[in-house]
N, C-alpha and C positions, 0 to 999 in steps of 0.2 A: 714750482718753485720761481718762477717769474724769467728764467735766464732766457727765454725766448721772446721776453715783451718786445727788441728790437722790433720783430716781422711787425706789429701792428703800429708801431711809430708813425708811418706813413698818414695810416687812417687816422690816426689820432689826432695829427696836427690837420688835416683837413676838416676833422670834425671841429677842431678850436677855431678854425677860420669860416665858420658858418655853413660847414658843406654838411651831407646827411649820408647815411651810408645806408645799408640794405643787411639784415641777420635773418639767418632762418629759425624759424621758432616750430614749436610742435605740430603745426597743422599748414603753417604756409611760410611766406618771406615778411618780414615788417621792414618799413623804412624807418630810421632812428637819427635821434639828432641830440647832443646834449640839451636838459633841461633846462637850462640857461640861454641858450642861443635862440634869440629871434629869429635871425637868418635862417637857421636851420629849421624851425618851426614855420616859417614861411615857404621854402622849399619845400617840404612835406606836403604842405595844402595844395601849393600849386604842383606837386608831383600828383597829386591827389584828384587833381581836377577843382579844387575848391577856392578860387580865386574868388575875394569877397562876400564869401559865404562863412555862415557861423558852422563848424564842424568840430565837433570835439577830436580829440584824438587820443590812442591810446596811451596808458604809462607802462612802463617794462619795469619792474620794481625789482634791485636785488636781493630784498629781503622783505621780511614783515614790519621791519623799522620803519621799512621806506612807504608802508602801506599804511602805518600809523600816522607818519609826518603827513603825508599827501592827502588824505582822508580823512573823513567825520564822520562819526556816528557809526561807528562801528563797533558792535556789543562784541561780549566774550564770547558768546556763541559762534558771531560771525568772524572770528579771529581761529577759533578749535574749525570751523570749517575750512577756510584759508588755508591753515596749517594743514588738513588731512587731506585736499584737494592739490597742494602746489608742491612741487612742481606738474605741471601735467595741460594739457590741451584745453585752458582755461581761458573765460574772460569775465573779471568779475564789473560791473558797474557800479560805481560808489559815487558817493558825496564827495566834490574836492574840498579840501580845507585851503583856508589861507595861505597857506605855503607854496599852493600851487600856482607857477606862473600864469596869468590869465589867457596867456595866448594858447594855451594847452586844451583848455576848456571851452574858451570863448574866442570868438575874432575878435584879435588887439589884444 
């Protein structure tokens, strides 16, 4: 119901200021930052030891609508596969759409 959102307020403020965080996933932990945060993306790349390298990052999507927005070329069968497999311990490598900020999948 959102009544305990106050607990996350410090983390939300840090992310909004360009910080990054850590979230548990099905198989390990992941560094996270808002998609719009260049500073957060740079911090994640630095933490991963990827300074000056081209290193694509994973995108954690909250829904299949996000997948549709940030990827391209996903067929109807592909969406059926995603819907049947997720949520779950999977990473799907997909081509980026123009909606995805370049810093996520290319250096810059």
